[in-house]
C-alpha positions as CSV (number, residue, x, y, z in Angstrom):
1,M,-77.8,-25.8,-41.7
2,S,-80.0,-28.9,-42.0
3,I,-80.4,-31.5,-39.3
4,L,-78.8,-34.0,-41.7
5,T,-75.8,-31.8,-42.1
6,L,-75.4,-31.4,-38.4
7,Y,-75.7,-35.1,-38.0
8,Y,-72.5,-35.5,-40.0
9,V,-70.6,-32.3,-39.0
10,I,-70.9,-32.6,-35.2
11,P,-69.1,-36.0,-34.9
12,V,-66.3,-34.7,-37.2
13,L,-65.9,-31.5,-35.0
14,A,-66.0,-33.7,-31.9
15,G,-63.4,-35.9,-33.3
16,L,-61.2,-33.0,-34.3
17,T,-61.5,-31.5,-30.8
18,V,-60.5,-34.8,-29.2
19,A,-57.6,-35.1,-31.6
20,F,-56.5,-31.6,-30.8
21,V,-56.7,-32.2,-27.0
22,V,-54.8,-35.4,-27.3
23,A,-52.1,-33.8,-29.5
24,A,-51.9,-30.9,-27.1
25,L,-51.5,-33.2,-24.1
26,Y,-48.9,-35.3,-26.0
27,Y,-46.9,-32.2,-26.9
28,T,-47.1,-30.9,-23.3
29,F,-46.0,-34.3,-22.0
30,K,-43.2,-34.6,-24.5
31,T,-42.0,-31.0,-23.8
32,R,-42.1,-31.6,-20.1
33,K,-40.2,-34.9,-20.5
34,E,-37.5,-33.2,-22.6
35,Q,-37.2,-30.4,-20.0
36,L,-36.8,-32.9,-17.2
37,N,-34.1,-34.6,-19.2
38,R,-32.3,-31.3,-19.7
39,D,-32.7,-30.5,-16.0
40,K,-31.3,-33.9,-15.0
41,S,-28.4,-33.3,-17.3
42,I,-27.7,-29.9,-15.7
43,L,-28.0,-31.3,-12.2
44,S,-25.6,-34.1,-13.0
45,N,-22.9,-31.8,-14.4
46,A,-20.4,-31.5,-11.6
47,L,-18.3,-29.0,-13.7
48,F,-21.0,-26.4,-14.1
49,G,-19.5,-22.9,-13.7
50,R,-15.9,-24.1,-13.9
51,K,-15.0,-23.1,-17.5
52,N,-12.4,-20.6,-16.3
53,E,-10.7,-23.1,-14.0
54,I,-10.7,-25.7,-16.8
55,R,-9.1,-23.3,-19.2
56,R,-6.4,-22.2,-16.7
57,L,-5.5,-25.8,-15.8
58,A,-5.3,-26.8,-19.5
59,E,-2.9,-23.8,-20.1
60,Q,-0.8,-24.9,-17.1
61,I,-0.5,-28.4,-18.6
62,L,0.3,-27.2,-22.1
63,T,3.1,-25.0,-20.7
64,G,4.6,-27.7,-18.4
65,Q,3.6,-25.9,-15.2
66,S,2.1,-27.5,-12.0
67,S,-1.2,-26.7,-10.3
68,V,-3.0,-27.2,-7.0
69,I,-6.8,-27.6,-6.9
70,V,-8.3,-26.7,-3.6
71,S,-11.9,-27.6,-2.8
72,V,-13.9,-29.2,0.1
73,F,-16.1,-30.9,-2.5
74,E,-14.4,-34.1,-3.4
75,D,-16.9,-34.8,-6.3
76,E,-16.1,-31.5,-7.9
77,R,-12.3,-32.1,-7.6
78,T,-12.5,-35.6,-9.0
79,A,-14.8,-34.5,-11.9
80,L,-12.3,-31.8,-12.8
81,L,-9.3,-34.2,-12.8
82,G,-11.3,-36.7,-14.8
83,Y,-12.4,-34.2,-17.4
84,L,-8.9,-32.9,-17.9
85,S,-7.5,-36.4,-18.4
86,D,-10.4,-37.9,-20.4
87,P,-9.0,-38.9,-23.9
88,S,-12.3,-37.8,-25.5
89,N,-11.6,-34.2,-24.3
90,N,-7.9,-34.0,-25.2
91,K,-8.1,-32.6,-28.7
92,A,-10.5,-29.8,-27.7
93,L,-8.4,-28.9,-24.6
94,Y,-4.8,-29.4,-25.8
95,G,-5.0,-29.4,-29.6
96,E,-2.2,-31.0,-31.6
97,Q,-0.1,-31.3,-28.4
98,S,-2.6,-33.8,-27.0
99,A,-0.7,-36.7,-28.7
100,K,2.4,-35.9,-26.6
101,L,0.6,-35.8,-23.3
102,V,0.5,-38.9,-21.0
103,F,-2.0,-38.6,-18.1
104,S,-1.7,-40.5,-14.9
105,L,-4.5,-40.0,-12.4
106,L,-4.1,-41.5,-8.9
107,D,-6.4,-41.1,-5.8
108,I,-4.0,-41.4,-2.9
109,H,-6.7,-42.7,-0.6
110,F,-7.5,-45.7,-2.9
111,L,-3.8,-46.2,-3.6
112,F,-3.4,-46.8,0.1
113,L,-6.2,-49.4,0.1
114,E,-4.9,-51.2,-3.0
115,T,-1.2,-51.3,-2.3
116,D,-0.7,-50.7,1.4
117,I,1.7,-47.9,0.4
118,E,1.9,-46.8,4.0
119,K,4.4,-49.6,4.5
120,C,6.2,-49.4,1.2
121,E,9.0,-47.6,-0.4
122,P,8.5,-44.7,-2.9
123,A,9.2,-47.2,-5.7
124,Q,5.7,-48.7,-5.3
125,F,4.2,-45.2,-5.8
126,W,6.2,-44.6,-8.9
127,E,5.4,-48.0,-10.3
128,R,1.7,-47.1,-10.3
129,A,2.2,-43.5,-11.3
130,L,4.2,-44.4,-14.4
131,K,2.1,-47.3,-15.5
132,P,0.2,-45.2,-18.2
133,L,3.6,-44.1,-19.5
134,E,4.9,-47.7,-19.6
135,N,1.8,-48.8,-21.5
136,K,2.4,-46.2,-24.2
137,L,6.1,-46.9,-24.8
138,E,7.2,-49.0,-27.8
139,P,9.3,-52.0,-26.9
140,N,13.0,-51.6,-27.6
141,S,12.7,-47.8,-27.9
142,S,15.1,-45.6,-26.0
143,L,12.3,-44.4,-23.8
144,F,11.3,-47.9,-23.0
145,E,14.9,-48.8,-22.1
146,C,15.1,-45.7,-19.9
147,Y,11.9,-46.7,-18.1
148,Q,13.3,-50.3,-17.6
149,A,16.5,-48.9,-16.1
150,C,14.3,-46.8,-13.8
151,Q,12.3,-49.9,-12.7
152,E,15.4,-52.0,-12.2
153,N,16.9,-49.3,-9.9
154,Q,13.7,-49.0,-7.8
155,F,12.9,-45.6,-9.4
156,D,15.9,-43.9,-7.8
157,K,15.8,-40.1,-8.2
158,D,18.7,-40.0,-10.7
159,Y,17.1,-42.6,-12.9
160,L,13.7,-40.8,-12.7
161,D,15.5,-37.6,-13.7
162,K,17.0,-39.4,-16.8
163,L,13.5,-40.5,-17.7
164,M,12.3,-37.0,-17.5
165,V,15.2,-35.8,-19.7
166,Q,14.3,-38.4,-22.3
167,L,10.6,-37.4,-22.2
168,K,11.6,-33.7,-22.8
169,Q,13.9,-34.6,-25.7
170,K,11.0,-36.5,-27.3
171,G,8.6,-33.6,-26.7
172,W,6.4,-35.7,-24.4
173,R,5.0,-34.6,-21.0
174,L,3.7,-36.7,-18.1
175,V,0.7,-35.1,-16.4
176,L,0.7,-36.6,-13.0
177,M,-2.6,-36.0,-11.2
178,L,-2.8,-36.8,-7.5
179,D,-6.1,-36.5,-5.7
180,R,-6.2,-36.2,-1.9
181,F,-2.4,-35.6,-2.0
182,D,-2.4,-34.6,1.7
183,E,-3.1,-38.2,2.8
184,L,0.6,-38.9,2.0
185,L,1.3,-37.0,5.2
186,G,-0.1,-40.0,7.1
187,S,2.0,-42.6,5.3
188,N,5.3,-44.2,6.3
189,L,7.0,-43.1,3.1
190,D,10.3,-41.3,3.5
191,K,8.5,-38.1,3.1
192,P,11.4,-35.6,3.0
193,A,13.1,-37.6,0.2
194,F,9.8,-38.3,-1.6
195,F,8.6,-34.7,-1.6
196,A,12.0,-33.3,-2.5
197,T,12.2,-35.7,-5.5
198,L,8.7,-34.7,-6.6
199,R,9.7,-31.0,-6.4
200,Y,12.9,-31.5,-8.3
201,L,11.3,-33.5,-11.1
202,A,8.4,-31.0,-11.6
203,S,10.3,-27.7,-11.2
204,F,14.0,-28.2,-12.3
205,R,13.4,-27.6,-16.0
206,S,11.1,-25.1,-17.7
207,P,9.0,-26.1,-19.4
208,S,8.9,-29.3,-17.4
209,S,8.3,-32.8,-18.8
210,L,6.4,-33.5,-15.6
211,S,3.3,-31.4,-15.0
212,L,2.1,-32.1,-11.5
213,I,-1.6,-31.5,-10.6
214,I,-2.5,-32.1,-7.0
215,S,-5.9,-31.7,-5.3
216,W,-7.0,-31.6,-1.7
217,D,-9.2,-29.6,0.7
218,I,-6.4,-27.6,2.3
219,S,-4.3,-24.7,1.2
220,L,-0.6,-24.7,0.1
221,K,0.2,-22.7,3.2
222,Q,-1.4,-25.3,5.4
223,F,0.6,-28.1,3.7
224,H,3.8,-26.1,4.2
225,D,3.0,-25.6,7.9
226,K,2.3,-29.4,8.3
227,T,5.6,-30.3,6.6
228,K,7.9,-27.8,8.4
229,P,8.9,-30.4,11.0
230,I,10.2,-32.7,8.3
231,N,11.6,-30.0,5.9
232,F,15.2,-29.9,7.1
233,K,16.3,-27.4,4.4
234,G,13.5,-25.0,5.3
235,S,12.3,-24.3,1.7
236,P,8.7,-25.3,1.3
237,Y,8.4,-28.4,-0.8
238,L,5.7,-27.1,-3.1
239,N,6.4,-23.4,-3.1
240,F,7.1,-23.6,-6.9
241,M,3.3,-24.2,-7.3
242,E,2.1,-21.1,-5.5
243,N,1.1,-19.3,-8.7
244,G,-0.8,-22.3,-9.8
245,E,-3.1,-22.6,-6.7
246,I,-6.7,-22.7,-7.9
247,V,-9.4,-22.5,-5.2
248,L,-12.8,-23.7,-6.4
249,G,-15.0,-21.0,-4.8
250,L,-18.2,-19.3,-5.7
251,I,-19.5,-18.8,-9.3
252,S,-20.8,-15.5,-10.4
253,H,-24.4,-14.3,-9.9
254,A,-24.8,-14.4,-13.7
255,E,-23.8,-18.0,-13.9
256,V,-26.2,-18.9,-11.1
257,D,-29.0,-17.1,-12.9
258,E,-28.2,-18.9,-16.1
259,L,-28.3,-22.3,-14.5
260,L,-31.7,-21.6,-12.9
261,R,-33.2,-20.0,-16.0
262,Q,-32.7,-23.3,-17.8
263,M,-35.0,-25.0,-15.4
264,L,-38.8,-24.7,-14.8
265,F,-38.6,-22.7,-11.5
266,S,-40.6,-19.7,-10.6
267,K,-39.0,-16.5,-9.4
268,Q,-39.8,-17.4,-5.8
269,E,-38.2,-20.8,-6.3
270,R,-35.1,-19.4,-7.9
271,Q,-34.7,-17.0,-5.0
272,F,-35.1,-19.9,-2.5
273,I,-32.3,-21.9,-4.2
274,K,-30.0,-18.9,-4.4
275,E,-30.4,-18.1,-0.7
276,I,-30.3,-21.6,0.7
277,A,-27.3,-22.8,-1.5
278,G,-25.4,-19.5,-2.0
279,R,-23.3,-19.5,-5.1
280,H,-21.7,-22.9,-4.6
281,P,-22.4,-25.0,-7.7
282,H,-22.4,-28.2,-5.7
283,F,-25.0,-26.9,-3.3
284,I,-27.1,-25.2,-6.0
285,Q,-27.4,-28.5,-7.9
286,L,-28.4,-30.4,-4.7
287,A,-30.9,-27.8,-3.7
288,A,-32.4,-27.6,-7.3
289,S,-32.6,-31.4,-7.4
290,A,-34.5,-31.5,-4.0
291,L,-36.9,-28.9,-5.2
292,Q,-37.4,-30.6,-8.5
293,T,-38.3,-33.9,-6.8
294,A,-40.7,-32.1,-4.4
295,K,-42.5,-30.5,-7.4
296,E,-42.7,-33.8,-9.3
297,N,-44.2,-35.4,-6.2
298,H,-46.8,-32.6,-6.1
299,E,-46.0,-31.7,-2.5
300,E,-48.3,-29.1,-1.0
301,Q,-45.4,-27.1,0.4
302,P,-42.5,-27.9,-2.1
303,L,-40.1,-25.3,-0.7
304,E,-40.4,-26.6,2.9
305,V,-40.1,-30.2,1.7
306,A,-37.1,-29.3,-0.5
307,K,-35.4,-27.5,2.3
308,K,-35.7,-30.5,4.6
309,A,-34.5,-32.9,1.9
310,F,-31.6,-30.6,1.1
311,Y,-30.5,-30.3,4.7
312,E,-30.6,-34.1,5.1
313,R,-28.4,-34.6,2.0
314,V,-25.7,-32.1,3.1
315,E,-25.7,-32.6,6.8
316,N,-22.8,-35.1,6.8
317,L,-21.0,-33.1,4.2
318,L,-21.2,-29.9,6.3
319,T,-20.0,-31.9,9.3
320,N,-16.9,-33.1,7.4
321,I,-16.3,-29.6,6.0
322,M,-16.2,-28.0,9.5
323,H,-14.1,-30.9,10.9
324,S,-11.6,-30.2,8.1
325,W,-11.1,-26.7,9.5
326,D,-8.6,-26.0,12.3
327,S,-10.3,-25.8,15.7
328,E,-9.7,-22.0,16.1
329,I,-11.1,-21.4,12.6
330,C,-14.2,-23.5,13.4
331,Q,-14.8,-21.6,16.7
332,A,-14.5,-18.3,14.9
333,I,-17.1,-19.3,12.4
334,V,-19.5,-20.6,15.0
335,S,-19.1,-17.4,17.1
336,L,-19.9,-15.3,14.0
337,V,-23.2,-17.3,13.6
338,K,-24.2,-17.7,17.2
339,E,-22.8,-14.5,18.8
340,N,-22.3,-12.2,15.8
341,K,-18.7,-11.9,16.6
342,T,-16.7,-10.6,13.6
343,P,-13.8,-13.0,12.9
344,E,-10.2,-11.9,12.3
345,L,-9.1,-12.7,8.8
346,G,-5.7,-14.3,8.2
347,E,-6.1,-18.0,8.5
348,L,-9.7,-17.5,7.5
349,S,-8.6,-16.2,4.1
350,L,-9.1,-19.6,2.5
351,L,-12.7,-19.7,3.7
352,E,-13.2,-16.3,2.0
353,K,-11.7,-17.7,-1.3
354,Q,-13.9,-20.8,-1.0
355,G,-17.0,-18.5,-0.5
356,F,-17.9,-19.6,3.0
357,L,-17.2,-16.1,4.2
358,I,-18.6,-13.2,2.2
359,K,-19.3,-9.5,2.7
360,D,-22.9,-8.2,2.8
361,N,-24.1,-4.9,1.6
362,Q,-22.9,-3.2,4.8
363,N,-19.5,-4.7,4.3
364,Q,-20.0,-7.1,7.2
365,W,-18.8,-10.7,7.2
366,Q,-21.6,-13.2,6.7
367,I,-21.7,-17.0,6.3
368,S,-22.7,-18.5,3.0
369,P,-24.7,-20.5,2.2
370,L,-27.7,-20.2,4.5
371,I,-27.9,-23.9,4.9
372,L,-24.5,-23.7,6.7
373,V,-25.9,-21.0,9.0
374,E,-28.9,-23.2,9.9
375,F,-26.6,-26.2,10.4
376,I,-24.4,-24.3,12.8
377,Q,-27.5,-22.9,14.7
378,N,-28.8,-26.5,15.1
379,K,-25.6,-27.8,16.7
380,T,-23.6,-27.0,19.8
381,K,-20.1,-25.5,19.5
382,Q,-18.7,-28.6,21.1
383,A,-20.3,-30.8,18.5
384,L,-19.1,-28.6,15.7
385,C,-15.5,-27.9,16.8
386,N,-14.5,-30.7,19.1
387,H,-12.1,-32.4,16.8
């Protein structure tokens, strides 16, 4: 090859090489950006791993049954209620029946703040609860007139019952979703009359025109125990919902692996997340987010940095979780961690369902996730259980 030929060829080759390198860098950057966007989407999905629960709740709604959602993670409960009542999801979840469903979602905590319901009559509750139904009624229709009669009579039980009868005749169903339902126990409502009315309206007819979906961080049994002093007839107010109690516990190992496979984590990093977060979707997402941030910041020890960040993010949450347990349960869990004392099941069965108590390979009780173990080890029993 002549020198003249090289004179022209070399710059061309150099230019092609630069173009190739630039294209490769751009492709790598674009691919990484797309992956990060996918990761963020996964990490922000509060309903990951809850397909079975969503399907079961949708079936309960379609058949006019009532359900109880139990979880210590408020974000997860709220997201689940929001998803079930979101109009954009109705057709996929409920098919043709979606047109006959009226969703009313109330957070009891915020209802207190907005209406001072602690000092009011049940009529104020029903005014808010039935607002979505009122907005859907056509003026001068029989349903609208029935609602007006209800309103004029302060939502008396008999008038509410007539409204439910009218709804059933029209093929409609009110889906009443009440988050943090247990906070009603601290109100000044006439609780025996209110709970009895709610029970009657939701359970008297099958299928019912009122599908009641309540959520909280306690079990039905705990609610029944708390309401025994005001339950003069002895029959638990919500015992008709026992078959509909859904505890948001652990997801399967396969679901955890599927989540982590979708993200750019090494085998060691995946194992770190599984151990520190257990199989709780909420903890997995927080731990994965902390590790992702540590890697993006090019930390020299990303696992240690992520562990510290994760602990700081969940410390208050873990405090609230343990304070939500009865003192005896809390002490039993602390003794298991600090003294290796095997707890007696019974009242601890809810913790097993929620996945905070699991069996190891030797069939011994262990605490999950490991971040909870570390949290308990770092605190005194008095600080953990003095509530």
